[in-house]
C-alpha positions in Angstrom: -20.8 1.8 24.9 -19.8 0.4 21.4 -18.4 2.4 18.8 -21.2 2.4 16.5 -23.7 3.5 19.1 -21.6 6.2 20.1 -21.3 7.3 16.0 -24.9 6.8 15.7 -25.8 9.1 18.6 -23.7 11.4 17.7 -25.6 11.3 13.8 -28.9 11.5 15.6 -28.2 15.1 16.3 -26.2 16.1 13.1 -27.1 13.7 10.3 -25.6 14.0 6.9 -27.8 16.7 5.2 -28.6 17.0 1.0 -25.2 19.3 0.9 -23.1 16.4 2.4 -24.7 13.8 0.0 -24.6 16.1 -3.0 -20.3 16.1 -2.2 -20.6 12.6 -2.2 -22.5 12.2 -5.4 -20.4 14.7 -7.6 -17.4 13.0 -6.4 -18.6 9.8 -7.6 -19.7 11.1 -11.1 -16.3 13.0 -11.4 -14.7 9.6 -11.5 -17.0 7.6 -14.0 -16.6 10.8 -16.0 -12.5 10.1 -15.9 -13.0 6.8 -16.9 -15.4 8.3 -19.7 -12.9 10.6 -20.9 -9.9 8.1 -21.3 -11.9 5.3 -22.8 -10.6 6.4 -26.2 -6.9 5.9 -25.1 -7.4 2.8 -23.8 -7.6 1.2 -27.1 -4.7 -1.2 -27.4 -3.5 -3.5 -24.5 -0.3 -1.3 -24.0 -2.5 1.7 -23.5 -5.0 0.1 -21.4 -2.6 -1.9 -19.0 0.6 0.2 -19.1 -0.8 3.7 -19.9 1.8 3.3 -22.9 4.3 4.9 -20.9 3.6 8.1 -21.7 2.5 9.7 -18.5 3.7 13.1 -17.1 6.4 13.0 -14.3 4.2 14.9 -11.9 0.9 12.6 -12.6 2.9 9.3 -11.8 4.5 10.7 -8.8 1.0 11.4 -7.2 -0.5 8.6 -8.3 2.4 6.4 -6.8 1.8 8.4 -3.4 -1.8 8.2 -3.9 -1.8 4.4 -4.3 -0.6 3.9 -1.0 -3.1 6.4 0.4 -5.8 3.6 0.3 -7.0 1.7 3.5 -3.4 1.6 4.7 -2.5 4.8 4.7 -6.0 7.0 6.0 -7.9 4.6 8.0 -5.2 2.2 8.7 -2.6 4.8 9.9 -5.3 6.6 12.1 -6.4 3.5 13.4 -2.7 2.5 14.2 -2.2 5.9 15.8 -5.1 5.2 18.1 -4.2 2.2 19.0 0.0 2.5 19.5 0.3 5.9 19.7 3.3 8.6 18.3 5.3 4.8 17.6 2.9 4.7 14.2 5.6 7.2 12.8 7.6 4.5 12.1 5.5 3.3 9.4 6.4 7.0 7.6 10.0 7.6 8.4 11.9 4.1 9.2 9.2 2.4 7.3 8.7 4.2 4.3 11.8 6.6 3.2 14.9 4.7 2.9 13.1 2.0 1.0 11.6 4.8 -1.5 14.9 5.8 -2.2 16.6 2.6 -2.5 13.9 1.9 -5.1 14.4 4.6 -7.4 18.4 4.7 -7.1 18.6 1.3 -6.6 16.2 -1.2 -8.2 14.0 1.3 -10.9 17.0 1.3 -13.1 17.2 -2.5 -13.2 13.1 -2.6 -13.8 14.0 -0.2 -16.8 16.8 -2.1 -18.3 15.3 -5.5 -17.8 12.3 -4.6 -20.3 9.7 -6.4 -18.4 6.3 -5.0 -18.0 5.4 -6.7 -14.4 7.1 -7.5 -11.5 6.4 -11.7 -12.0 8.0 -11.1 -15.7 10.9 -9.8 -14.2 11.1 -13.1 -11.8 10.9 -14.7 -15.2 13.5 -13.1 -16.9 15.9 -13.6 -13.7 15.0 -17.1 -12.5 12.1 -19.3 -14.3 8.7 -19.8 -15.1 8.2 -21.6 -11.7 9.4 -18.6 -9.8 7.1 -16.2 -11.6 4.0 -18.5 -11.3 4.8 -18.6 -7.6 4.6 -15.0 -7.5 1.7 -14.5 -9.6 -0.4 -16.9 -7.0 1.0 -14.8 -4.1 0.4 -11.6 -5.6 -3.0 -12.4 -6.9 -3.6 -13.5 -3.2 -2.3 -10.2 -1.5 -4.4 -7.9 -4.2 -7.5 -9.6 -3.6 -7.4 -9.7 0.3 -6.1 -5.7 0.5 -8.9 -5.0 -2.2 -11.4 -6.6 0.5 -10.0 -4.7 3.2 -10.8 -1.6 1.0 -14.1 -2.3 0.7 -14.3 -3.5 4.4 -13.4 -0.1 5.4 -15.8 1.6 2.6 -18.5 -0.3 4.4 -17.5 0.9 7.7 -17.6 4.6 6.6 -20.9 4.4 5.2 -22.6 2.3 7.6 -21.7 5.0 9.8 -22.5 8.0 8.2 -25.2 6.8 5.9 -26.2 3.7 7.6 -25.8 1.7 4.6 -25.1 -1.9 5.1 -22.0 -3.9 3.8 -23.8 -5.0 0.8 -25.3 -1.8 -0.2 -21.8 -0.1 0.4 -19.9 -2.8 -1.5 -22.0 -2.9 -4.5 -21.9 0.8 -5.0 -18.1 1.1 -4.5 -17.5 -1.9 -6.5 -20.0 -0.5 -9.9 -17.9 2.6 -9.7 -14.5 1.4 -9.9 -15.6 -0.9 -12.3 -16.6 1.2 -14.5 -13.6 3.5 -14.5 -11.1 0.8 -14.6 -12.9 -0.8 -17.4 -13.4 2.2 -19.5 -10.2 4.1 -19.1 -7.8 1.3 -18.0 -4.2 2.0 -16.2 -4.7 6.0 -17.4 -8.3 6.7 -15.8 -6.8 4.9 -12.5 -3.9 7.0 -12.2 -5.7 10.3 -12.9 -8.9 9.4 -10.6 -6.0 9.1 -8.1 -4.6 12.5 -8.3 -8.0 13.7 -8.2 -8.7 11.2 -4.9 -5.4 12.2 -3.7 -6.3 16.2 -3.7 -9.8 15.3 -2.3 -7.8 13.4 0.7 -5.7 16.6 1.3 -8.5 18.6 1.1 -11.2 16.7 3.2 -8.4 15.9 6.2 -6.7 19.3 6.5 -9.4 20.8 8.3 -9.6 18.3 10.6 -5.9 18.9 11.2 -6.9 22.8 11.9 -9.6 21.9 14.2 -7.2 19.6 16.4 -4.4 21.8 16.9 -6.6 24.9 17.9 -8.7 22.4 20.0 -5.6 21.1 22.1 -3.3 24.7 21.7 -0.8 22.8 19.5 1.1 19.8 19.4 2.2 20.1 22.8 -1.3 20.3 24.0 -1.9 16.8 22.4 1.3 15.5 23.8 0.0 16.6 26.9 -3.0 14.9 27.1 -1.7 11.4 26.0 -0.5 8.5 28.1 3.7 8.6 28.6 3.8 5.3 26.7 2.0 6.8 23.5 3.9 10.2 23.2 7.7 8.9 21.7 8.9 6.8 18.9 12.0 5.1 20.5 11.9 6.3 23.9 11.0 3.4 26.4 11.1 0.7 23.8 13.1 -2.0 24.8 15.7 -3.4 22.6 14.7 -7.1 22.1 11.5 -8.0 23.9 8.8 -9.1 21.5 7.2 -11.0 24.2 6.0 -8.7 26.7 6.0 -5.2 24.8 3.9 -4.1 21.7 6.8 -3.2 19.9 10.6 -3.3 20.8 13.6 -1.8 18.5 14.7 -5.0 16.8 11.1 -5.6 15.5 10.7 -2.2 14.4 14.3 -1.8 13.0 14.5 -5.0 11.3 10.9 -6.2 10.7 9.6 -2.8 9.9 12.6 -0.9 8.9 14.1 -3.2 6.6 12.0 -6.5 5.9 8.4 -5.0 5.4 9.3 -1.5 4.0 11.8 -2.8 1.5 9.3 -5.5 0.5 6.5 -3.6 0.2 8.1 -0.2 -1.2 10.6 -2.1 -3.7 8.4 -5.3 -5.3 4.9 -4.1 -4.9 3.8 -4.1 -8.5 0.9 -1.5 -7.6 3.6 0.7 -7.5 6.5 0.0 -10.0 3.5 0.1 -12.4 2.7 3.5 -12.0 6.7 4.5 -11.8 7.1 2.8 -15.0 4.1 4.7 -16.6 6.3 7.6 -16.9 7.1 8.9 -20.3 10.8 9.5 -19.4 13.8 7.3 -17.9 14.4 10.2 -15.5 10.6 10.6 -15.1 10.7 6.8 -13.9 13.6 7.4 -11.2 12.2 10.3 -10.0 8.6 9.2 -9.4 9.4 7.8 -6.0 11.7 10.4 -5.0 8.8 12.8 -5.2 6.6 10.8 -3.5 9.0 10.3 -0.8 9.7 13.9 -0.1 6.0 14.7 -0.2 5.2 11.4 2.2 7.9 12.4 5.0 5.3 15.3 6.2 2.0 13.2 5.6 1.9 12.1 9.0 0.6 15.4 10.2 -2.8 14.3 8.1 -3.3 10.9 9.9 -0.9 10.6 12.6 -2.1 13.4 14.4 -5.5 12.8 13.8 -5.3 9.2 15.4 -3.7 10.6 18.6 -6.4 13.2 19.0 -8.9 10.0 18.6 -7.0 8.2 21.6 -7.4 11.2 23.7 -10.9 12.0 23.0 -12.4 8.2 22.8 -10.3 6.6 25.0 -12.8 6.5 27.7 -15.4 4.7 26.0 -14.9 1.0 26.1 -14.8 -1.3 23.2 -14.1 1.8 20.9 -13.3 0.4 17.5 -9.9 2.0 16.3 -10.9 1.6 12.5 -14.0 4.1 13.4 -11.6 6.8 14.5 -11.5 9.2 11.5 -15.2 9.1 11.0 -15.6 9.7 14.8 -13.4 12.9 14.6 -15.0 14.3 11.5 -18.5 13.8 13.1 -16.8 15.4 16.4 -15.6 18.5 14.7 -17.3 19.1 11.1 -20.4 20.4 9.9 -22.3 20.3 6.7 -20.9 20.5 3.6 -17.5 20.2 5.2 -18.5 16.8 6.7 -19.5 15.5 3.3 -16.2 16.5 2.1 -14.6 15.1 5.0 -16.5 11.6 3.7 -15.5 12.2 0.4 -12.2 12.2 1.3 -12.1 8.9 3.2 -14.0 7.2 0.5 -11.4 8.3 -2.4 -8.7 7.2 -0.3 -10.6 3.8 0.1 -11.6 3.8 -3.8 -7.9 4.5 -4.7 -6.8 1.5 -2.7 -9.3 -0.6 -4.6 -8.9 0.4 -7.9 -5.3 0.2 -7.8 -5.0 -3.2 -6.6 -8.0 -4.4 -9.0 -6.0 -2.9 -12.0 -2.6 -4.3 -11.3 -3.9 -7.9 -10.8 -5.9 -7.7 -14.0 -2.5 -6.6 -15.8 -0.6 -9.3 -14.1 -3.4 -11.9 -15.0 -3.7 -11.1 -18.7 0.0 -10.1 -19.1 1.8 -12.7 -17.3 -1.1 -15.5 -17.5 -3.7 -15.2 -20.2 -1.6 -13.8 -22.7 1.6 -15.9 -21.9 0.1 -19.1 -21.0 -3.9 -19.5 -22.0 -4.1 -18.2 -25.0 -1.3 -16.5 -26.9 -1.2 -14.9 -30.4 -4.6 -13.5 -30.0 -5.5 -9.7 -31.5 -4.4 -6.8 -29.3 -8.5 -5.7 -29.0 -8.9 -9.6 -27.8 -6.6 -9.0 -24.4 -8.3 -5.3 -23.6 -11.7 -7.1 -23.9 -10.6 -10.2 -21.6 -9.1 -7.1 -19.5 -12.4 -5.6 -18.9 -14.1 -8.9 -18.1 -11.3 -9.8 -15.8 -11.9 -6.6 -14.3 -15.3 -7.5 -13.3 -14.2 -11.1 -11.8 -11.6 -9.4 -9.7 -13.8 -7.0 -8.3 -16.6 -9.9 -7.3 -13.3 -11.6 -5.7 -12.5 -8.5 -3.6 -16.4 -8.7 -2.3 -16.2 -11.8 -1.0 -12.6 -11.5 0.8 -14.0 -8.1 2.2 -15.7 -9.9 5.0 -12.5 -11.8 6.0 -11.6 -7.9 7.3 -14.2 -8.1 10.0 -12.2 -10.5 12.3 -9.9 -7.6 12.7 -9.8 -4.8 14.9 -7.2 -2.7 13.4 -7.0 -2.6 9.6 -2.8 -2.1 10.1 -2.2 -5.3 12.1 -4.5 -6.8 9.2 -2.4 -5.5 6.3 1.3 -5.8 8.0 0.1 -9.5 8.3 -0.6 -9.9 4.7 2.9 -8.4 4.1 4.7 -10.5 6.2 3.1 -13.7 4.5 4.0 -12.6 0.7 6.1 -9.5 0.5 8.8 -10.6 2.9 10.4 -13.2 1.4 10.2 -11.9 -2.0 12.4 -9.2 -0.9 15.4 -11.7 -0.3 14.2 -13.1 -4.0 14.8 -9.8 -5.4 17.8 -8.8 -3.9 19.7 -11.7 -5.0 18.2 -11.7 -8.2 19.3 -8.0 -9.0 22.6 -7.7 -6.6 24.2 -11.2 -7.7 24.8 -13.1 -10.7 25.1 -16.5 -8.5 21.5 -17.0 -7.1 20.5 -19.8 -9.5 16.8 -20.6 -10.8 16.1 -23.6 -8.7 17.2 -21.8 -5.3 14.7 -19.0 -6.6 12.0 -20.7 -6.5 12.5 -23.0 -3.3 13.7 -20.0 -1.5 10.6 -18.0 -1.8 8.5 -21.1 -1.5 9.9 -21.8 1.8 9.9 -18.4 2.7 6.1 -17.9 2.1 5.8 -21.2 4.2 7.6 -20.4 7.0 5.7 -17.0 7.7 2.1 -18.6 7.2 3.7 -21.4 9.8 4.9 -18.6 12.3 1.4 -16.9 11.8 -0.4 -20.1 12.4 1.6 -20.8 15.6 0.9 -17.3 16.9 -2.7 -17.8 16.4 -2.7 -21.1 18.3 -1.1 -19.5 21.0 2.0 -22.1 20.9 4.2 -18.9 20.8 3.1 -15.3 22.2 4.1 -11.8 21.5 3.2 -8.6 22.9 0.7 -7.5 20.0 -0.4 -8.5 16.7 1.8 -5.9 15.2 5.2 -7.5 16.8 4.0 -10.8 15.5 3.8 -9.3 11.9 7.5 -7.8 12.6 8.8 -11.0 13.7 6.8 -13.4 11.1 8.5 -10.6 8.3 12.0 -11.3 10.0 11.8 -15.0 9.5 10.4 -15.2 6.2 12.9 -12.9 4.8 15.5 -14.7 6.4 14.4 -18.2 5.5 14.2 -17.1 1.9 17.6 -15.7 1.6 19.2 -18.7 3.3 17.7 -21.5 1.4 18.1 -19.6 -1.6 21.7 -18.8 -0.7 22.5 -22.6 0.2 20.9 -24.3 -2.9 22.6 -21.9 -5.0 25.7 -23.5 -4.1 24.5 -27.0 -5.4 22.6 -25.9 -8.4 23.4 -24.5 -12.0 23.5 -20.7 -12.2 22.1 -19.1 -15.6 25.0 -17.5 -17.9 26.1 -14.4 -17.6 25.2 -13.6 -21.1 21.4 -14.4 -20.0 21.8 -12.2 -17.2 22.4 -9.0 -19.4 20.6 -6.0 -17.9 18.9 -8.2 -15.2 21.4 -7.6 -12.4 23.5 -4.5 -11.3 26.8 -6.3 -12.4 25.4 -7.2 -15.7 24.1 -3.9 -16.8 24.5 -2.7 -20.1 23.3 1.3 -18.7 22.2 2.2 -22.2 19.3 4.7 -21.8 19.5 5.0 -18.0 21.1 7.6 -16.8 21.0 8.9 -13.0 19.8 12.7 -12.9 21.5 14.9 -10.6 18.6 16.7 -9.6 17.2 13.0 -8.7 20.5 12.7 -6.2 20.0 15.5 -5.1 16.5 15.2 -4.0 17.2 12.0 -2.8 19.9 13.6 -0.3 17.4 16.2 0.7 14.9 13.7 1.6 17.4 11.2 3.5 18.5 14.2 5.5 15.2 15.6 6.7 14.0 12.2 7.5 17.2 11.6 10.4 16.4 15.1 11.8 12.3 14.4 12.0 13.5 11.0 13.5 16.0 12.6 16.2 13.3 15.7 16.8 10.4 13.1 17.3 12.1 10.1 19.3 
């Protein structure tokens, strides 16, 4: 019996009632109200696109974490846990914590000293206009596709609970996101992410309680799992990508280094939130606070995925992306069911709004204002930002259909990151931590890194090369892309002219003036404590 048939059968006996629908309706109205309240603080381009860099650290830290709590975090991780088991913990620990700490301590000071307002602008300052243009194209494609994933996941949830079609779902969600993003800009987006994060906790925590009660603790859950799904490292071969779903080399290098550092250290959606903090210490501390919270977040998403693997494994053709809605129907009652639905909707709309806002910021700041229409009034750019928000949402609706061909959102997301973020990581590492990487080498290295990853994925889809799983293919594709970009950039740098050292002031770790950027002692203590906790949990749950 297919997943949708299972869920509709359950809903026939327990359909959402007025209380559930009211909870969802209140949430929709609250998001629009936030946009309306912040419209007065979004008159200038600095306020609309960058929140005037004036937000409290607590707000930016929650928004930093919430921006990652979209389709990737809630639906995607639960789905991956149901498919891959406890190995999904790698996406939280080795696949997140080291990269978040490195971003805070190693890269955010350079971002701040450079004065760049966007990731593409930094690439222009460090390399050249061609590198920025290529990054804009790659970022634009990826953000639109990721936004499409959020809309697809929304349609899955609302079709399950309310019977809405894809068109009804996407138009409703897109309209709400357009209203609050276009009204309040980045400030409204970030404060809505704070609300959405609170709803995620409130909506999913009762599910964890019911699961632990039903299975009599974590030990009970583990005892019902297949042996291959109980451990993170045990039973994983050192290097056997063609025969096993995951191996040590793919996890440690592909996920633990390339994909995680490529995502956390170069994704503008995340960088944008850290840079919105009102103080230097706040910018550095934002990713650290998020890392300290994220290290315990698997209890909310991995555990439900493991429970879904147990409860629904006997159902043939189970759609992993329906794992979280299926669990809520199984455990929740009226009112609480509405809160659970709202939690999923909040996570998905958070991811959609974050990507839409970041895409519009890059388009207006790095393309429209810099090239298409320079020297216009400040109000003109804000108006064009609002029009561009509508265009970006329409493109997201179109790309939502691409997600239909994947039965696991995490596989699809990691594919996108392996195509675009993985080579960008090598460009940033060479750009920030060397002075000899040249402008021409930066462009050609990034281009050939992207092309190599695309070629690798094409060969996999055509069955010219084989892997034990789509995820393993993503890991090794990311390794190939990053390595290709690194080697090409390093090789071409030996034969092309580097920028003079005076043009690299505040753009590398070796040429920083360190004016106004001091590392807070509290930040170092928080980083050490978080890293120690990460190591301890990795050993305990190995």
